[in-house]
VEXMARZA-528233 format. One record per residue (C-alpha): residue in one letter; x, y, z. Coordinates in steps of 0.2 Angstrom, whole numbers, padded with zeros to 4 digits, always signed. Layout:
% residues N
aXYZ;...
END
This chain:
% residues 589
x-0082-0081-0066;x-0083-0064-0064;x-0099-0058-0073;x-0091-0040-0080;x-0076-0042-0095;x-0072-0027-0087;x-0072-0013-0074;x-0082-0002-0086;x-0096-0013-0089;x-0094-0014-0068;x-0097+0002-0063;x-0114+0004-0078;x-0124-0012-0072;x-0118-0018-0057;x-0134-0006-0051;x-0145-0018-0061;x-0141-0034-0050;x-0139-0023-0032;x-0149-0008-0033;x-0151-0004-0012;x-0132-0011-0012;x-0116+0006-0015;x-0103+0014-0006;x-0102+0024+0012;x-0094+0039+0012;x-0086+0048+0029;x-0077+0067+0032;x-0065+0070+0044;x-0078+0068+0057;x-0090+0052+0052;x-0103+0057+0042;x-0108+0048+0031;x-0114+0051+0014;x-0120+0037+0006;x-0122+0032-0016;x-0133+0016-0021;x-0123+0011-0038;x-0138+0016-0045;x-0132+0034-0044;x-0114+0030-0042;x-0117+0026-0063;x-0128+0041-0065;x-0113+0052-0055;x-0100+0045-0065;x-0107+0046-0083;x-0108+0065-0076;x-0092+0068-0075;x-0087+0057-0089;x-0096+0070-0100;x-0085+0082-0087;x-0067+0074-0091;x-0075+0073-0111;x-0077+0093-0114;x-0062+0095-0111;x-0055+0084-0123;x-0051+0069-0115;x-0053+0053-0124;x-0049+0034-0124;x-0030+0031-0120;x-0026+0047-0113;x-0019+0050-0097;x-0024+0060-0083;x-0016+0059-0065;x-0028+0060-0049;x-0025+0072-0033;x-0040+0070-0025;x-0039+0069-0006;x-0058+0067-0006;x-0061+0050-0005;x-0081+0054-0014;x-0073+0064-0028;x-0058+0050-0028;x-0069+0036-0030;x-0083+0044-0044;x-0066+0052-0053;x-0058+0039-0054;x-0075+0026-0060;x-0079+0042-0073;x-0059+0037-0082;x-0064+0021-0082;x-0080+0023-0092;x-0074+0037-0105;x-0058+0024-0106;x-0046+0040-0100;x-0029+0031-0090;x-0028+0039-0073;x-0014+0041-0063;x-0018+0041-0044;x-0002+0052-0037;x-0003+0052-0016;x-0007+0070-0011;x+0009+0081-0004;x+0009+0073+0019;x+0019+0089+0024;x+0023+0108+0021;x+0043+0102+0026;x+0045+0092+0008;x+0036+0100-0002;x+0051+0101-0015;x+0053+0085-0016;x+0035+0080-0017;x+0034+0092-0030;x+0047+0086-0040;x+0041+0067-0040;x+0025+0069-0046;x+0032+0082-0060;x+0039+0065-0064;x+0027+0055-0062;x+0014+0065-0074;x+0030+0067-0088;x+0032+0048-0087;x+0015+0046-0090;x+0012+0058-0102;x-0001+0065-0093;x-0013+0075-0100;x-0024+0083-0089;x-0021+0083-0066;x-0037+0085-0060;x-0033+0090-0041;x-0044+0095-0024;x-0047+0113-0026;x-0040+0115-0005;x-0023+0109-0017;x-0024+0121-0031;x-0013+0134-0024;x+0003+0122-0024;x-0001+0111-0041;x-0004+0124-0056;x+0015+0123-0055;x+0012+0107-0063;x+0008+0115-0078;x+0023+0123-0080;x+0036+0106-0074;x+0027+0093-0084;x+0026+0096-0105;x+0010+0086-0109;x+0001+0097-0095;x-0013+0107-0103;x-0022+0111-0088;x-0026+0108-0071;x-0045+0104-0066;x-0056+0106-0048;x-0061+0087-0045;x-0079+0095-0036;x-0080+0103-0055;x-0083+0089-0062;x-0100+0086-0052;x-0104+0098-0062;x-0106+0088-0077;x-0112+0089-0093;x-0122+0082-0107;x-0123+0064-0111;x-0104+0057-0114;x-0101+0049-0129;x-0094+0033-0121;x-0079+0020-0132;x-0078+0000-0130;x-0070-0004-0116;x-0061-0021-0119;x-0051-0032-0107;x-0034-0027-0115;x-0036-0009-0113;x-0025-0002-0099;x-0037+0004-0085;x-0024+0015-0075;x-0005+0019-0070;x+0001+0012-0053;x+0018+0020-0050;x+0028+0011-0037;x+0039+0015-0025;x+0056+0019-0033;x+0067+0030-0034;x+0062+0050-0040;x+0071+0050-0056;x+0067+0034-0061;x+0045+0033-0060;x+0040+0014-0065;x+0021+0016-0070;x+0010-0001-0071;x+0002-0005-0085;x-0016-0012-0074;x-0026-0017-0086;x-0044-0022-0086;x-0040-0041-0092;x-0029-0041-0075;x-0040-0033-0064;x-0055-0046-0069;x-0044-0059-0065;x-0037-0053-0048;x-0052-0047-0041;x-0057-0063-0047;x-0044-0071-0033;x-0049-0060-0021;x-0067-0060-0020;x-0073-0076-0028;x-0056-0088-0019;x-0047-0079-0008;x-0062-0070+0008;x-0077-0078+0002;x-0087-0062+0001;x-0104-0061-0008;x-0116-0049-0005;x-0132-0059-0002;x-0123-0065+0015;x-0121-0048+0019;x-0104-0044+0017;x-0096-0029+0017;x-0080-0020+0017;x-0070-0010+0030;x-0058+0003+0021;x-0047+0017+0029;x-0031+0013+0017;x-0025+0027+0004;x-0033+0027-0013;x-0019+0030-0021;x-0013+0015-0018;x-0016+0000-0024;x-0020-0012-0007;x-0033+0004-0004;x-0038+0007-0021;x-0041-0013-0025;x-0046-0020-0013;x-0059-0008-0008;x-0064+0002-0022;x-0061-0010-0038;x-0064-0027-0032;x-0081-0024-0021;x-0090-0015-0037;x-0085-0029-0048;x-0096-0041-0036;x-0107-0028-0028;x-0099-0030-0014;x-0103-0015-0003;x-0089+0000+0008;x-0087+0011+0019;x-0071+0022+0018;x-0065+0030+0033;x-0054+0044+0029;x-0035+0041+0030;x-0033+0055+0041;x-0049+0052+0053;x-0041+0034+0056;x-0021+0045+0060;x-0030+0055+0071;x-0042+0042+0080;x-0037+0023+0074;x-0050+0017+0086;x-0064+0022+0074;x-0058+0007+0062;x-0065-0004+0072;x-0077+0009+0079;x-0085+0006+0060;x-0082-0011+0058;x-0092-0014+0073;x-0109+0001+0068;x-0108-0008+0051;x-0104-0026+0054;x-0089-0027+0041;x-0084-0043+0037;x-0070-0039+0027;x-0055-0026+0032;x-0035-0022+0028;x-0023-0015+0035;x-0001-0015+0035;x+0005-0023+0053;x+0008-0006+0059;x-0012-0002+0061;x-0014-0018+0071;x+0002-0014+0086;x-0009+0006+0085;x-0026+0000+0088;x-0022-0013+0099;x-0012+0000+0111;x-0025+0014+0107;x-0043+0003+0112;x-0048+0008+0129;x-0057-0005+0138;x-0072+0004+0137;x-0073+0001+0118;x-0066-0017+0120;x-0084-0018+0134;x-0094-0010+0119;x-0087-0018+0100;x-0094-0033+0097;x-0081-0041+0080;x-0088-0056+0080;x-0094-0052+0060;x-0078-0050+0053;x-0071-0064+0041;x-0058-0057+0036;x-0045-0045+0043;x-0031-0046+0031;x-0012-0039+0035;x+0001-0037+0019;x+0008-0021+0013;x+0024-0024+0024;x+0033-0036+0034;x+0020-0046+0047;x+0025-0047+0066;x+0019-0064+0071;x+0018-0056+0091;x+0008-0041+0082;x-0003-0054+0076;x-0006-0065+0090;x-0006-0050+0102;x-0023-0043+0092;x-0031-0061+0090;x-0026-0062+0112;x-0036-0043+0114;x-0049-0043+0102;x-0052-0062+0102;x-0055-0062+0122;x-0067-0043+0124;x-0073-0042+0105;x-0080-0061+0101;x-0068-0057+0086;x-0065-0076+0077;x-0047-0087+0079;x-0047-0087+0061;x-0050-0070+0056;x-0034-0060+0056;x-0026-0065+0037;x-0010-0065+0031;x-0009-0056+0013;x+0005-0058+0000;x+0005-0047-0018;x+0015-0030-0025;x+0006-0020-0039;x+0015-0029-0053;x+0004-0043-0052;x-0010-0029-0050;x-0013-0032-0033;x-0014-0050-0020;x-0001-0065-0028;x-0008-0076-0011;x-0022-0075+0002;x-0022-0086+0019;x-0039-0099+0016;x-0053-0087+0025;x-0056-0105+0037;x-0040-0107+0044;x-0032-0100+0056;x-0014-0092+0058;x+0001-0102+0053;x+0018-0100+0056;x+0033-0106+0054;x+0050-0107+0068;x+0064-0111+0062;x+0082-0112+0065;x+0090-0096+0063;x+0108-0101+0060;x+0105-0111+0046;x+0094-0100+0038;x+0103-0088+0036;x+0118-0098+0032;x+0109-0107+0018;x+0091-0101+0017;x+0088-0118+0023;x+0071-0122+0032;x+0074-0133+0049;x+0067-0133+0066;x+0078-0126+0079;x+0083-0136+0090;x+0080-0133+0110;x+0091-0115+0115;x+0096-0113+0097;x+0091-0095+0091;x+0077-0095+0081;x+0065-0085+0070;x+0047-0088+0064;x+0041-0084+0046;x+0021-0077+0045;x+0016-0091+0031;x+0003-0078+0017;x-0007-0091+0011;x-0006-0100-0006;x-0010-0097-0024;x-0025-0093-0033;x-0034-0104-0045;x-0022-0102-0060;x-0011-0093-0054;x+0008-0103-0048;x+0023-0093-0035;x+0040-0103-0040;x+0056-0100-0027;x+0070-0098-0042;x+0090-0096-0033;x+0102-0083-0042;x+0107-0094-0056;x+0090-0095-0060;x+0087-0114-0053;x+0071-0119-0047;x+0069-0121-0029;x+0060-0134-0021;x+0050-0131-0003;x+0060-0126+0010;x+0073-0118+0003;x+0074-0098+0002;x+0075-0087-0014;x+0068-0078-0026;x+0047-0078-0025;x+0041-0075-0044;x+0021-0076-0051;x+0014-0084-0066;x-0003-0082-0071;x-0019-0068-0075;x-0014-0060-0066;x+0002-0054-0068;x+0003-0037-0078;x+0010-0031-0095;x+0026-0023-0087;x+0028-0005-0088;x+0022+0010-0096;x+0037+0013-0111;x+0049+0008-0100;x+0056-0008-0110;x+0071-0011-0102;x+0063-0010-0083;x+0048-0025-0089;x+0064-0034-0097;x+0072-0035-0080;x+0055-0039-0069;x+0045-0051-0083;x+0058-0063-0090;x+0051-0080-0099;x+0033-0079-0090;x+0039-0077-0074;x+0036-0059-0063;x+0052-0058-0051;x+0045-0052-0036;x+0065-0043-0031;x+0058-0052-0012;x+0064-0067-0003;x+0054-0082+0005;x+0051-0100+0001;x+0035-0111+0002;x+0031-0124+0010;x+0014-0137+0012;x+0006-0125-0001;x+0008-0109+0008;x+0022-0094+0006;x+0033-0085+0017;x+0040-0069+0014;x+0058-0066+0024;x+0065-0049+0012;x+0068-0041-0001;x+0082-0050-0008;x+0093-0031-0012;x+0092-0030+0010;x+0100-0045+0016;x+0116-0038+0027;x+0129-0049+0024;x+0139-0047+0040;x+0155-0060+0043;x+0149-0070+0031;x+0131-0073+0036;x+0117-0068+0030;x+0104-0056+0041;x+0089-0053+0035;x+0083-0032+0043;x+0066-0037+0045;x+0072-0048+0060;x+0083-0037+0069;x+0069-0024+0067;x+0057-0035+0077;x+0067-0041+0090;x+0072-0020+0089;x+0052-0015+0092;x+0048-0024+0106;x+0061-0016+0114;x+0046-0002+0126;x+0049+0015+0121;x+0051+0010+0103;x+0039+0014+0090;x+0033-0001+0082;x+0036-0003+0063;x+0046+0012+0065;x+0065+0003+0064;x+0076-0001+0050;x+0092-0010+0051;x+0104-0009+0040;x+0126-0010+0038;x+0140+0002+0037;x+0156+0000+0032;x+0165-0006+0047;x+0186-0005+0048;x+0187-0024+0044;x+0169-0028+0038;x+0151-0020+0037;x+0145-0016+0055;x+0125-0014+0063;x+0117-0001+0063;x+0098+0002+0069;x+0089+0019+0067;x+0072+0019+0076;x+0058+0034+0082;x+0055+0034+0098;x+0047+0047+0110;x+0057+0042+0127;x+0068+0057+0134;x+0080+0041+0143;x+0089+0036+0125;x+0104+0030+0133;x+0092+0019+0143;x+0084+0014+0128;x+0099+0013+0118;x+0109+0000+0131;x+0089-0009+0129;x+0089-0012+0113;x+0108-0018+0110;x+0101-0031+0126;x+0089-0036+0114;x+0097-0036+0099;x+0111-0047+0107;x+0098-0060+0117;x+0087-0065+0100;x+0099-0062+0086;x+0117-0065+0094;x+0119-0049+0085;x+0132-0032+0089;x+0127-0017+0087;x+0142-0003+0079;x+0129+0011+0083;x+0109+0015+0088;x+0100+0030+0085;x+0085+0040+0093;x+0076+0047+0079;x+0060+0060+0083;x+0042+0052+0076;x+0039+0054+0058;x+0057+0058+0051;x+0063+0040+0044;x+0059+0043+0026;x+0044+0030+0020;x+0035+0027+0003;x+0021+0034-0003;x+0011+0020+0004;x+0019+0020+0023;x+0034+0007+0018;x+0052+0008+0024;x+0064+0015+0014;x+0081+0004+0020;x+0092+0008+0005;x+0087+0027+0007;x+0090+0026+0026;x+0105+0021+0025;x+0111+0034+0011;x+0105+0048+0026;x+0115+0038+0036;x+0132+0040+0029;x+0129+0057+0023;x+0126+0064+0038;x+0109+0068+0037;x+0097+0055+0046;x+0084+0061+0055;x+0085+0078+0046;x+0078+0075+0031;x+0058+0068+0038;x+0043+0078+0039;x+0046+0089+0052;x+0065+0093+0050;x+0059+0112+0038;x+0053+0120+0054;x+0039+0131+0057;x+0049+0144+0042;x+0055+0134+0033;x+0039+0127+0030;x+0030+0146+0029;x+0045+0149+0015;x+0043+0135+0002;x+0024+0136+0006;x+0024+0154+0001;x+0037+0149-0016;x+0026+0134-0023;x+0010+0146-0020;x+0019+0160-0030;x+0024+0147-0046;x+0006+0140-0047;x-0002+0158-0046;x+0011+0162-0063;x+0006+0144-0069;x-0014+0147-0067;x-0011+0166-0073;x-0002+0162-0089;x-0014+0149-0096;x-0027+0161-0091;x-0019+0171-0107;x-0016+0159-0117;x-0036+0157-0113;
END
């Protein structure tokens, strides 16, 4: 069992056991700043005092929009210690979608009834306007100013059933849902991840390496919260640095002898493509125990190719790849592949699986689907598969995945209707499709993303993977969906590419989908990079893509569609609104 009842206790006390270990923060150039755990306890106390001086108290909610990993982590932990409930939000990713970003941010802060917004100084000029848009919001505070601290804080007692933070899921703008993550849920899930799943321990030299966004649960719980409960040191790479130079991820693992790291499927394909021969010659990845993969559908061929390249050249262990499954409503992780085993996949008869959801071995020459095993449930937790009528299904039959156990959160903040729909009879119904076999869970898609063509159930992931393997298609940037046809639904693919010969590309995609899926495409749409809609955590939004397609705006609502002039006008509007909000706040004193 974890030695701490809450994360507030862990932040304050872990340095007594591991005074020489701590967290390392890189900047965008790769320069590093190291804080020991005792130094983090001191810094978080100073920030807690500054927050308390602002009038914040236990139970208040505060928004966090902080770009710099160092300021984010120290402020987040300071709120834990003070009992203030942080609401982490992603920073604006571009100027082209600033209006939509501001609207969603205001909805989330209003839903959380946030009292204060803590933000990076660099974002002040566009975020002050939130004070006028959110009724509960009294002020905007620079994250950097909190480091100045104040008198010793009067810290309240934090209990396991207190809400630690609100994790807002990637829902619609008008209906944000804040998952209530308690300290009890966090401790249970972190125990599953660190002790039972990854089997990490600081005395064995284990170290985490992460470039994942800190406002999202995989980066936040997986690498900010879980390690501090156990004294595991971590090196944080700014997400922007990884985006600009993906190989810095493996470079940092090599340099620091990292043993655990996680990323979505696309990152493995990207870094395998970007690694140069000189990098492969120099890197030693024999230190890695776990390269976790989750947050989006896992493509088996991407995993095999990554393992092959870095196993042959960099001494990566064949057991290092670690498919995982989870969601915010279960705190984070639901299942992890056992660390001592190799990745397992299952090839099934595609026609039988798509028609009836039954797992059968394919006969020679038949179309196949391949699914990745995402591991086993943690001790004290249970995974079940349920039919539409609520009947629990046996192994080898597809249905909706549900989970129960101490990691399952209490529900959504001040949203009893949404809570009742998702949390039923002691189970969390995930909305994901999958099946269990030999103790492992296989995730096959989303309930609402199923495409039905002439009575045949089609998983969009299978179509997307077939298209992604075509040269010129940006891997992980393909969306399959249906449109109304004259007689029945028709299949459409939207993809991102940098190719100029789109006629050739479209023909190759049609052939690939016909060959692998025995499906005809009604249309293939080629889009510029960065224009497919994604959630704040980087997941493709199929429903939104389809909606844009049906109204004729797909590819024109993405981050690069406003144009430079439109971007400048949008930015000027938000700066003006923020200046006016700040001036009014100053007049009010």
